[in-house]
C-alpha positions as CSV (number, residue, x, y, z in Angstrom):
1,X,0.0,0.0,0.0
2,X,1.3,3.4,-0.9
3,X,0.9,6.3,1.6
4,X,1.0,10.0,0.9
5,X,2.6,10.6,4.4
6,X,6.4,11.0,4.6
7,X,8.4,8.3,6.2
8,X,9.1,10.7,9.1
9,X,5.4,11.2,9.7
10,X,4.7,7.5,9.5
11,X,7.5,6.8,12.0
12,X,6.3,9.6,14.3
13,X,2.7,8.2,14.2
14,X,4.0,4.7,15.0
15,X,6.1,5.9,17.9
16,X,3.1,7.8,19.3
17,X,1.0,4.6,19.1
18,X,3.7,2.6,20.7
19,X,4.2,5.3,23.3
20,X,7.9,5.2,22.7
21,X,8.6,8.6,21.2
22,X,12.0,9.7,22.3
23,X,13.1,12.2,19.7
24,X,11.4,15.3,18.3
25,X,12.0,17.7,15.5
26,X,10.9,21.3,16.0
27,X,7.7,20.5,14.0
28,X,6.8,17.3,15.9
29,X,7.4,19.0,19.2
30,X,5.1,21.8,18.2
31,X,2.4,19.4,16.9
32,X,2.4,17.4,20.1
33,X,2.9,20.1,22.7
34,X,1.2,23.2,21.3
35,X,-2.3,22.2,22.6
36,X,-0.9,22.1,26.1
37,X,0.0,25.8,25.8
38,X,-3.3,26.7,24.1
39,X,-1.4,27.4,20.9
40,X,-0.1,30.6,22.5
41,X,3.5,29.8,21.6
42,X,4.8,29.4,18.1
43,X,7.2,26.6,17.2
44,X,10.3,28.6,17.9
45,X,9.0,29.8,21.3
46,X,7.9,26.3,22.3
47,X,11.2,24.8,21.3
48,X,13.1,27.5,23.3
49,X,10.9,26.8,26.4
50,X,11.3,23.0,26.1
51,X,15.1,23.4,26.0
52,X,15.2,25.9,28.8
53,X,13.2,23.8,31.3
54,X,15.0,20.6,30.3
55,X,12.1,18.8,28.7
56,X,14.4,18.0,25.7
57,X,18.0,18.4,24.7
58,X,19.5,19.0,21.3
59,X,21.2,16.0,19.8
60,X,21.5,16.9,16.1
61,X,20.3,19.2,13.4
62,X,16.6,19.6,14.2
63,X,16.7,16.5,16.4
64,X,15.9,16.7,20.1
65,X,15.9,13.9,22.7
66,X,13.2,13.7,25.3
67,X,14.5,13.9,28.8
68,X,13.0,10.7,30.4
69,X,13.7,12.1,33.9
70,X,11.8,15.4,33.3
71,X,9.4,16.0,36.1
72,X,8.1,19.4,35.2
73,X,9.5,22.8,35.3
74,X,8.7,26.5,34.8
75,X,10.5,29.0,32.6
């Protein structure tokens, strides 16, 4: 079966279903977390906040690793 979704989108969807998402791109972080902030932050602002509070850390070009030990924080 052919899909019109990109391989990245398909992998992201599978990770969400498996509840094993450990890496984000700026876009995937925004798509998953923006509702939690009532869409009041744009993608750049949300990324900066997530990095500042330690929710994620940068591990590559537009690749961010989820901090499994994150317990909440304010910035």
